[in-house]
N, C-alpha and C positions, 0 to 999 in steps of 0.2 A: 528401446528408444525413449528418451526422456520427454517430458512435457515442454512445449516451446516457452521461451521467456520473452518478455516485452520490455521495451525501453520506455521509461516514463518521461513525459514532457510536462507533467504536472508537478507543481511544488507541493509535495506531501506535507512538508513542515507547516506551510502556510494554511493548508486545508485543515490539518490537525489542530493548529492553534485557533483557527476560526471556530472550531467546535469545542474549544476549551478542554482539550484532552492532552494527556501526557503520552509519551511514547509507550510507556508501560500499559496504559489503558487501551490504546489502539491495538497493541500486540496481543494483549489478553483477549480482547473482543474478537480478534482475527484468528486466534489459536496458533500464534507463532511466538517465538521468544522476542524479548525486547531487543536483544542484540541483533537478531535477524532483521527486525523492523528498522533498526537504526541504520544498518547497512543499506537497506532499500532506500530509506529517506535521504541518505547522503549520496545516493547514486553509485555506490560501490559495487552493488550487485543488482541484477535485474530480476524481478519476480516472475514466477510462472503465472499463467492465466488463472489458475486456481487461487493463487495467493492474491492476485489483483481482485478477484471476486470477493475474497475474504476481507481484504482491506476496504473495499467499497461498502460491504455490509457493515463493517465496524465503524466507518466514517459516515454511514447513512447517506450514501450517494449512489447514483446509478453507476455501474462499472464503466460505462462509456465516458463518464466525466474524467476518469483516470486514464483513459485511452482515447483521447479526442481524435486521433488519426484513423480510427476504425470506422 
C-alpha cells in the first residue's frame, strides 16, 4: 500500500517566489527532480506526506503551512 497523497490549497509558486527561489533550487533542497516539483506546483499531481515535509523543509516553513486543513 502506498503513502497517502495530499491536496494542496497553498500557492507553492507564490511561497517559492517570496523566498526568492527557483523551482530547481526548491527541488534540489527537497531531494526531488525539478520536473516533479513543477507538476506539484502546477497542481497536476498531489505530493505524498513525505514530499510535503521535504518541501516545507526546503521552503523553511512548518509543514502545517502547506496543509492548513490539518
